[in-house]
C-alpha positions as CSV (number, residue, x, y, z in Angstrom):
1,M,44.3,34.7,54.3
2,I,40.7,34.4,52.3
3,E,40.8,37.3,49.8
4,R,37.3,38.9,49.3
5,P,37.1,41.4,47.1
6,F,33.9,42.4,46.8
7,W,33.6,43.2,50.4
8,I,36.8,45.1,50.3
9,S,35.4,47.6,47.6
10,R,32.5,47.8,49.8
11,L,34.5,48.8,53.0
12,E,36.2,51.6,50.1
13,K,32.9,52.7,48.8
14,A,31.8,53.3,52.1
15,W,34.5,54.8,53.1
16,Q,34.4,58.0,50.7
17,A,30.9,58.6,52.2
18,A,31.9,58.9,56.1
19,P,34.9,58.4,58.0
20,I,33.2,55.1,59.8
21,V,32.0,52.1,58.4
22,W,29.7,49.9,60.4
23,L,30.7,46.7,60.1
24,A,27.5,44.3,60.9
25,G,26.7,41.1,60.5
26,V,26.4,37.3,62.4
27,R,28.6,36.0,65.3
28,R,31.3,34.2,63.4
29,V,30.4,35.6,59.7
30,G,34.1,36.3,59.2
31,K,34.3,40.2,60.1
32,T,37.6,39.9,62.0
33,T,38.6,37.8,59.8
34,L,37.6,40.6,56.7
35,V,39.4,43.4,58.6
36,K,42.3,42.3,59.0
37,S,43.0,41.1,55.3
38,L,43.4,45.0,54.9
39,G,46.9,44.9,55.5
40,E,49.1,44.8,59.1
41,D,51.2,47.4,57.6
42,H,47.4,49.8,57.7
43,V,45.6,48.5,60.3
44,L,45.6,48.9,63.9
45,Y,43.3,46.1,65.4
46,L,42.2,47.0,68.9
47,N,39.9,43.5,69.9
48,C,37.5,45.5,72.5
49,D,36.4,42.3,74.9
50,L,39.9,43.2,75.9
51,P,40.0,45.3,79.2
52,V,43.2,46.4,77.8
53,V,41.6,48.2,75.0
54,E,39.6,50.6,77.5
55,E,43.1,51.8,79.2
56,L,44.3,52.4,75.9
57,I,41.7,54.5,74.3
58,A,41.0,56.4,77.7
59,Q,42.2,59.7,76.1
60,P,40.9,59.5,72.3
61,E,42.6,62.9,71.5
62,I,46.1,61.2,72.4
63,F,45.1,57.9,71.3
64,F,44.3,59.3,67.6
65,K,46.7,61.4,67.6
66,N,49.6,59.2,68.4
67,C,48.3,56.6,65.5
68,D,50.5,56.0,62.7
69,R,48.2,53.4,60.6
70,K,45.2,54.8,57.9
71,I,43.0,52.7,59.5
72,I,41.5,51.6,63.1
73,V,39.9,48.6,63.5
74,F,37.0,48.3,67.0
75,D,36.6,45.1,67.2
76,E,33.0,44.2,68.8
77,V,32.8,48.1,70.0
78,H,29.6,47.7,71.6
79,Q,31.8,46.3,74.9
80,L,33.4,49.4,75.0
81,R,31.6,52.3,78.0
82,D,31.1,54.7,76.1
83,P,31.6,53.9,71.9
84,S,29.9,56.6,70.3
85,R,32.0,59.0,72.0
86,I,35.3,57.6,70.7
87,L,34.0,57.0,67.2
88,K,33.0,60.5,67.1
89,I,36.1,61.9,68.2
90,G,37.8,59.7,66.0
91,A,35.8,61.0,62.9
92,D,35.5,64.6,63.7
93,Q,38.8,65.7,65.1
94,F,40.5,63.1,62.7
95,P,38.5,62.9,59.0
96,H,41.8,61.7,57.6
97,L,41.6,58.0,59.4
98,K,39.5,55.1,58.2
99,I,37.4,54.0,61.0
100,V,36.0,50.5,60.6
101,A,33.1,49.5,64.1
102,T,32.3,45.8,64.4
103,G,29.6,44.3,66.2
104,S,26.8,41.7,65.8
105,S,23.8,44.0,65.7
106,T,23.3,47.4,64.6
107,L,24.2,51.2,66.3
108,A,21.7,51.9,68.1
109,A,20.6,48.7,69.5
110,T,21.9,49.5,72.9
111,K,21.7,52.0,75.3
112,K,25.5,52.5,75.8
113,F,25.0,54.3,72.1
114,K,24.3,57.8,73.1
115,D,24.6,59.1,69.4
116,T,24.3,57.4,66.5
117,L,26.5,59.2,64.3
118,T,24.2,60.6,61.9
119,G,26.2,61.5,58.6
120,R,29.5,60.0,60.2
121,K,29.1,56.4,59.0
122,R,27.8,54.2,56.4
123,N,26.5,50.4,56.8
124,V,28.0,47.8,55.6
125,H,26.0,44.4,56.2
126,L,28.3,41.2,55.9
127,T,26.7,38.0,54.8
128,P,27.4,34.5,55.0
129,V,29.4,33.7,51.9
130,L,28.1,34.3,48.7
131,F,27.6,32.6,45.7
132,D,30.6,33.6,43.5
133,E,32.8,33.7,46.9
134,L,32.7,29.9,47.1
135,A,35.7,29.4,44.6
136,S,37.8,30.8,47.8
137,F,36.6,28.3,49.9
138,N,38.2,25.4,48.8
139,N,35.7,25.7,45.6
140,A,33.1,24.5,47.8
141,S,30.4,22.8,46.0
142,I,26.7,24.5,45.8
143,D,25.0,21.7,47.6
144,K,28.3,22.1,50.3
145,R,27.0,25.8,50.9
146,L,23.3,24.7,51.2
147,F,24.3,21.7,53.6
148,H,26.6,23.3,55.7
149,G,25.6,27.1,55.6
150,G,28.1,29.9,54.7
151,L,29.7,30.9,57.7
152,P,33.8,30.1,57.3
153,Q,34.3,27.8,59.9
154,A,30.8,25.8,59.1
155,L,32.0,25.7,55.0
156,F,35.7,24.8,55.9
157,S,34.6,21.9,57.5
158,S,34.7,18.2,56.1
159,S,31.8,17.2,57.8
160,K,28.7,18.9,59.2
161,E,28.8,18.7,63.0
162,P,25.9,19.3,64.8
163,E,27.5,20.6,68.0
164,F,28.8,23.5,66.0
165,Y,25.1,24.9,65.1
166,R,24.0,24.4,69.0
167,E,27.3,25.9,70.4
168,W,26.3,28.7,67.7
169,T,23.0,29.3,69.0
170,D,23.7,29.4,72.6
171,S,26.6,31.4,72.1
172,F,24.3,34.2,69.8
173,F,21.6,34.4,73.1
174,V,24.4,34.9,76.2
175,R,26.8,37.8,73.5
176,D,24.4,39.4,71.6
177,V,21.0,39.1,72.8
178,Q,20.6,39.1,76.6
179,K,23.8,41.6,76.6
180,L,22.2,43.6,74.1
181,F,18.4,43.5,74.7
182,A,18.4,42.2,78.4
183,F,16.0,39.2,77.8
184,R,15.3,37.5,80.7
185,N,13.4,34.2,79.2
186,P,15.9,32.2,77.2
187,E,13.7,29.7,76.6
188,K,10.8,31.4,75.2
189,F,14.1,33.5,72.7
190,T,14.9,30.2,71.8
191,S,11.6,28.5,71.4
192,L,11.1,31.5,68.5
193,F,14.2,31.2,67.1
194,E,14.2,28.1,66.6
195,Y,10.6,28.1,64.9
196,V,11.7,30.8,62.8
197,L,14.1,28.5,61.5
198,R,11.5,26.0,60.3
199,Q,9.1,28.6,59.2
200,S,12.0,30.1,57.1
201,G,10.4,31.2,53.4
202,G,6.7,31.1,54.5
203,L,4.7,33.9,55.5
204,F,5.0,35.2,59.2
205,E,2.0,35.9,61.0
206,T,2.6,37.1,64.7
207,A,-0.9,35.9,66.1
208,K,-0.6,32.4,64.2
209,T,3.3,32.4,65.8
210,A,2.1,33.5,69.3
211,S,-0.7,30.9,69.3
212,A,1.7,28.2,68.3
213,L,4.3,29.1,70.7
214,G,2.4,30.2,73.7
215,I,3.9,33.4,74.2
216,S,2.4,37.2,73.9
217,R,2.3,38.9,70.5
218,A,4.3,41.6,72.2
219,T,7.1,39.5,73.0
220,V,7.2,37.8,69.8
221,D,7.4,41.6,68.2
222,A,9.9,42.4,70.8
223,H,11.9,38.8,70.0
224,L,11.8,39.2,66.4
225,L,12.8,43.2,66.4
226,A,16.2,41.7,68.1
227,M,16.3,39.2,65.6
228,A,15.9,41.4,62.7
229,I,18.8,43.8,64.4
230,T,21.2,41.4,64.9
231,K,20.8,40.4,61.3
232,T,19.6,36.8,62.3
233,V,16.5,36.9,60.4
234,T,15.2,39.0,57.4
235,L,11.5,40.5,57.2
236,V,10.7,40.4,53.5
237,R,7.9,43.2,53.1
238,P,4.9,42.6,50.5
239,F,4.9,44.7,47.2
240,F,1.9,46.3,46.3
241,G,0.3,49.1,44.3
242,G,-2.7,49.4,45.8
243,G,-4.6,46.3,44.1
244,Q,-7.5,44.9,46.2
245,K,-6.2,41.3,45.2
246,E,-2.6,42.1,46.7
247,I,-0.8,41.5,49.8
248,T,-0.2,44.5,51.7
249,K,0.9,44.0,55.1
250,M,2.0,39.8,56.0
251,P,5.9,39.5,55.4
252,K,8.1,36.9,54.3
253,I,10.6,35.7,57.2
254,Y,14.2,34.2,56.5
255,A,16.7,33.2,58.9
256,F,20.2,34.1,58.2
257,D,22.1,31.0,57.0
258,T,21.2,27.5,55.0
259,G,23.3,25.5,57.3
260,F,20.9,26.4,60.4
261,V,17.8,25.8,58.7
262,S,18.9,22.5,57.3
263,F,19.7,21.6,60.3
264,S,16.9,22.9,62.2
265,R,14.9,20.9,60.2
266,G,16.5,17.8,60.3
267,W,16.7,17.6,56.6
268,D,20.1,15.3,56.5
269,P,21.3,14.3,53.7
270,L,19.3,17.4,51.4
271,R,16.7,15.8,48.9
272,P,16.3,16.7,46.1
273,G,13.3,18.8,47.3
274,D,15.4,20.4,49.9
275,R,17.5,22.4,48.0
276,G,14.7,25.0,45.9
277,P,13.7,26.4,49.7
278,L,17.3,26.4,50.7
279,W,18.5,28.3,47.1
280,E,15.9,31.0,47.7
281,H,18.1,32.1,50.7
282,I,21.4,31.8,49.2
283,V,19.5,34.2,45.9
284,L,18.3,36.4,48.8
285,E,21.8,37.1,50.5
286,Y,23.0,37.6,47.1
287,L,20.8,40.3,46.9
288,Q,21.2,42.2,50.1
289,A,25.0,42.0,49.0
290,Y,25.3,43.6,45.4
291,A,21.4,45.4,45.7
292,Y,22.2,46.7,49.6
293,D,20.8,50.2,48.4
294,H,17.5,48.2,47.0
295,D,14.5,47.4,49.2
296,I,14.0,44.0,48.3
297,Q,10.4,42.9,48.6
298,Y,8.0,40.0,47.7
299,W,4.7,39.8,45.8
300,R,1.8,37.7,46.7
301,D,-2.0,37.6,45.3
302,T,-5.0,36.4,47.4
303,A,-4.8,33.4,45.5
304,G,-1.5,32.3,46.4
305,R,0.0,33.4,43.4
306,E,3.5,35.3,44.6
307,I,7.0,36.4,42.6
308,D,9.8,35.1,45.0
309,F,11.4,38.9,45.1
310,V,10.6,42.0,43.7
311,I,13.2,45.1,43.1
312,Q,11.6,48.7,42.2
313,R,14.0,50.5,39.9
314,N,11.7,53.2,39.4
315,R,8.2,53.8,39.3
316,D,7.8,52.2,35.4
317,S,10.3,49.5,36.3
318,V,9.6,46.6,38.3
319,D,12.0,43.6,38.2
320,A,10.9,40.3,39.3
321,I,13.1,37.3,40.4
322,E,12.1,33.9,40.6
323,C,14.2,31.7,42.0
324,K,14.1,28.1,41.2
325,W,16.8,24.8,41.3
326,D,16.1,23.7,38.0
327,P,14.8,25.7,35.4
328,K,12.1,23.6,34.0
329,Q,10.1,23.5,37.4
330,F,9.3,27.3,36.4
331,D,5.7,27.6,36.1
332,V,5.3,31.0,34.1
333,S,1.4,31.9,35.9
334,S,2.4,33.7,38.8
335,L,4.7,36.0,36.9
336,K,1.6,36.2,34.2
337,E,-0.7,37.7,36.2
338,F,2.1,40.5,38.6
339,R,2.9,41.4,34.7
340,S,-0.7,42.7,34.4
341,Y,-0.5,44.6,37.1
342,Y,3.5,45.7,36.3
343,P,4.2,45.3,32.5
344,G,7.7,47.7,33.2
345,G,10.5,45.7,34.0
346,N,12.6,42.2,33.5
347,N,12.1,38.8,34.4
348,Y,14.6,37.1,36.2
349,L,14.8,33.5,37.1
350,I,17.3,32.5,39.1
351,C,19.5,29.4,39.1
352,P,22.6,27.4,40.4
353,D,23.3,26.3,37.1
354,A,22.0,28.2,33.9
355,G,25.3,27.4,31.2
356,A,26.3,30.9,29.9
357,G,22.8,32.4,30.7
358,Y,19.9,33.0,28.2
359,E,17.1,34.4,27.3
360,K,13.3,32.8,26.4
361,E,10.0,33.2,25.5
362,I,7.3,31.9,28.3
363,K,3.5,32.7,26.7
364,G,4.8,36.1,25.7
365,L,7.0,36.9,28.0
366,K,10.8,37.4,28.0
367,V,12.7,35.8,30.8
368,F,16.1,36.0,31.6
369,V,17.6,32.5,32.9
370,V,20.8,33.1,34.8
371,N,23.1,32.6,37.6
372,P,23.4,34.8,40.2
373,R,26.6,36.6,38.9
374,Q,24.9,36.7,35.7
375,W,21.9,38.4,37.1
376,L,24.1,41.2,38.6
377,D,26.2,42.1,34.8
378,K,22.5,42.6,33.7
379,F,21.2,44.2,36.8
380,A,24.3,47.1,36.9
381,R,24.2,47.4,33.5
382,R,20.8,48.9,33.4
């Protein structure tokens, strides 16, 4: 069993605030394995795909009262007829129990949830394998993580199997999207999903996308919302403070996994220029995992100067994060323009290999050159 202490700590921290943890993440990201790693002696694991589970919990009060485990896992909980009722009874009447409900989407994604359990739950988004977890996954190299992606099955594979990525996409539509959102045209959804994979890391324009794919703007918006709910895309919104030259509306879009991005683009093998865009995805996932209680945004002006990611610490402190595969490729001009608007905050250049991490001054700006873990050490101390 792979040990993932960071994610276990996230679950434990969430339970300190509420009795239910909603563990979301894309299919095959490792949700089931994670909850089973909590220990057989402490966990009652229920696979809600199985009809027998519905019978087992037919009388919820009796079920919870007779449970002799500290933790109850409802895996794929949306398969139950009335999941919100079951979870609400467990949280309200048996507060000593710790409950995990897993799914590939948010709680409100299906009409089955008549109650969103406000105040009774906390959300944890399980991302693909993080930069500092690679040692636990057979010491996988960062190159393999970029190429194969961060779903454990793909990362453990000795070669990149195209069928895995095709089958996952088919399963994603049938088991997640179609069941939750009842879209009737799989071709339209799949064409948009593949388009997003190819455009991942870039600006997203609904009208341009609709025109390119020959589908309506309303369909693009509905399908994109479904992807965001099921954690297969992240929309990163622009940061701005009222400057007339700043982008204020257009988001950047990132697909959920570098393996699927490289597969959709035909990047086999990876070339030197491919690593930078994929590395940006790795950094975003790291920020999502560790800075989960902050808004992660980007900054761009009308001249095209851009900061990859921005985290506002408070009204006077805004951290700027640039992602580079090779720190020698860093151009400070965008950062200088950004700091002319927002002088307060740290400047980070996050690279896969930053040695012990160091600080340097570039054209009057102090920049920390760090890997993701070294960024976290500084971020957490502030």
